C-alpha positions in Angstrom: 5.2 22.7 -37.4 9.0 23.3 -37.2 9.1 21.8 -33.6 7.2 18.7 -34.7 9.6 18.2 -37.7 12.6 18.6 -35.3 11.1 16.1 -32.9 10.5 13.5 -35.7 14.0 14.1 -37.0 15.4 13.7 -33.5 13.5 10.4 -32.8 14.6 9.1 -36.2 18.2 10.0 -35.4 18.1 8.3 -31.9 16.4 5.2 -33.3 19.3 4.6 -35.7 21.9 5.1 -33.0 23.4 2.3 -31.0 22.6 2.2 -27.4 23.6 0.2 -24.3 22.4 -0.1 -20.8 25.0 -0.6 -18.0 25.7 -0.5 -14.3 28.4 1.4 -12.4 29.8 1.5 -8.9 32.7 3.0 -7.2 34.2 5.1 -4.4 33.6 8.7 -3.5 35.7 11.3 -1.6 33.5 14.2 -0.7 33.5 17.5 1.2 31.9 20.9 1.2 33.5 23.9 -0.5 35.2 26.6 1.5 35.4 24.6 4.7 38.3 23.2 6.8 36.7 19.8 7.2 38.2 16.5 6.0 37.0 14.5 3.0 34.4 11.8 3.8 34.8 8.5 2.0 31.7 6.8 0.6 30.4 5.0 -2.4 28.0 5.3 -5.3 26.1 2.8 -7.4 23.7 3.0 -10.2 22.8 2.5 -13.8 23.3 4.4 -17.1 21.9 4.3 -20.7 24.4 5.3 -23.3 23.3 6.4 -26.7 26.2 6.1 -29.1 26.2 8.7 -31.9 29.7 8.2 -33.2 32.3 10.6 -31.8 29.7 11.8 -29.2 27.7 9.7 -26.8 24.8 10.9 -24.6 24.6 9.1 -21.2 21.8 9.8 -18.8 22.1 7.9 -15.5 20.6 7.3 -12.0 22.9 6.8 -9.0 22.8 6.5 -5.2 25.7 8.4 -3.8 27.0 8.8 -0.2 28.5 12.3 0.4 29.4 14.5 3.4 32.4 15.4 5.4 34.2 14.7 8.7 36.3 16.7 11.0 36.5 18.4 14.4 34.2 21.2 15.5 36.2 24.4 16.0 34.6 25.5 19.2 34.3 22.2 21.2 36.9 20.1 19.5 34.4 17.2 19.3 34.4 15.0 16.2 31.9 15.7 13.5 30.6 13.1 11.0 28.1 14.2 8.4 26.6 11.6 6.0 24.4 12.8 3.2 22.8 10.3 0.9 21.7 11.6 -2.6 20.0 10.3 -5.6 22.0 11.8 -8.5 20.7 12.1 -12.1 23.6 13.0 -14.4 23.1 13.6 -18.1 26.6 13.3 -19.6 28.0 14.0 -23.0 31.0 11.8 -23.9 33.6 12.8 -26.5 35.3 9.7 -27.7 38.9 10.9 -28.3 40.2 7.4 -29.2 38.4 4.0 -29.3 39.2 3.4 -25.7 39.4 6.9 -24.2 36.7 9.5 -23.6 36.2 12.7 -21.8 32.8 13.7 -20.5 30.8 16.4 -18.9 27.3 17.5 -18.2 24.7 18.7 -15.7 23.6 16.7 -12.7 20.5 17.1 -10.5 20.6 15.6 -7.1 17.9 15.0 -4.4 18.8 14.5 -0.8 17.4 11.2 0.3 18.6 11.1 3.9 21.0 12.7 6.4 22.9 11.5 9.5 24.8 14.0 11.6 27.0 12.9 14.5 28.6 15.3 16.9 30.3 13.1 19.5 27.5 11.0 20.9 24.7 13.2 19.6 23.0 12.3 16.4 20.5 14.0 14.1 18.7 12.9 10.9 16.8 16.2 10.3 17.1 17.4 6.7 15.7 20.9 7.7 19.2 22.3 8.0 20.2 21.7 4.4 18.7 22.3 1.0 16.9 19.2 -0.3 18.4 19.3 -3.8 21.6 20.1 -5.5 22.3 21.2 -9.1 25.8 20.6 -10.3 28.2 19.7 -13.1 30.2 16.5 -13.7 33.5 16.5 -15.5 35.7 13.4 -16.1 37.7 10.9 -18.1 36.8 7.3 -19.0 38.5 4.3 -20.4 36.8 1.5 -22.2 38.1 -2.0 -21.3 37.6 -5.4 -23.0 34.4 -7.4 -22.3 32.2 -4.3 -21.9 33.9 -3.0 -18.8 34.9 0.6 -18.3 36.6 2.7 -15.6 36.2 6.4 -15.0 37.4 9.2 -12.8 35.0 12.2 -12.4 34.5 15.3 -10.3 31.1 16.5 -9.2 31.0 20.2 -8.8 28.0 21.5 -6.9 26.8 24.8 -8.4 24.0 25.7 -5.9 24.4 26.7 -2.3 23.3 24.0 0.1 22.4 26.6 2.6 23.8 24.2 5.3 23.0 25.7 8.7 22.6 29.1 6.8 26.1 28.8 5.4 27.0 29.0 1.7 28.7 25.7 0.9 28.6 23.4 -2.1 29.2 19.7 -2.6 32.6 18.6 -4.0 32.9 14.9 -4.9 35.7 13.0 -6.6 34.6 9.6 -7.9 36.4 6.5 -9.2 34.1 4.0 -10.9 34.0 0.6 -12.5 31.1 0.0 -15.0 29.9 -2.8 -17.2 27.7 -2.6 -20.3 24.9 -5.1 -19.7 22.7 -4.8 -22.7 23.7 -3.6 -26.2 
């Protein structure tokens, strides 16, 4: 009975909150932790649904994100280019410090959608060498602009080992985004 009451109270609270749907796109700079590879540039795009509760906003989202790394293989000296495409599902909590500035953080679940590995002229798209999911955390700062636009900078910190070729590495991604509130 207590759980039912809590659920009804939560639904009532959410239904009185202001919400908005939006779209976001931007650039990524990604790499694996504990490696000597270079950052891989990519992009992300997706949508979010922000529930405004005053000083705090809850923002679940869905994004397509290109991650990976590039560099030179130690043994052969041949160029390596690893492209990993993920579907990210962040659930962010935004703390509105000022009307225009917020800081945010929260968990993120990611599913590996595809992979393209290039070592010189050899390519592979097998996903067997890497874990098919990632659990991480997102931290960042956002600025609300006029006309419903917003910009943000965030850091995705992978918390689970990707077990990449039996090596303990984690995703590290810096993102810069431009968003727009579409429906209020």
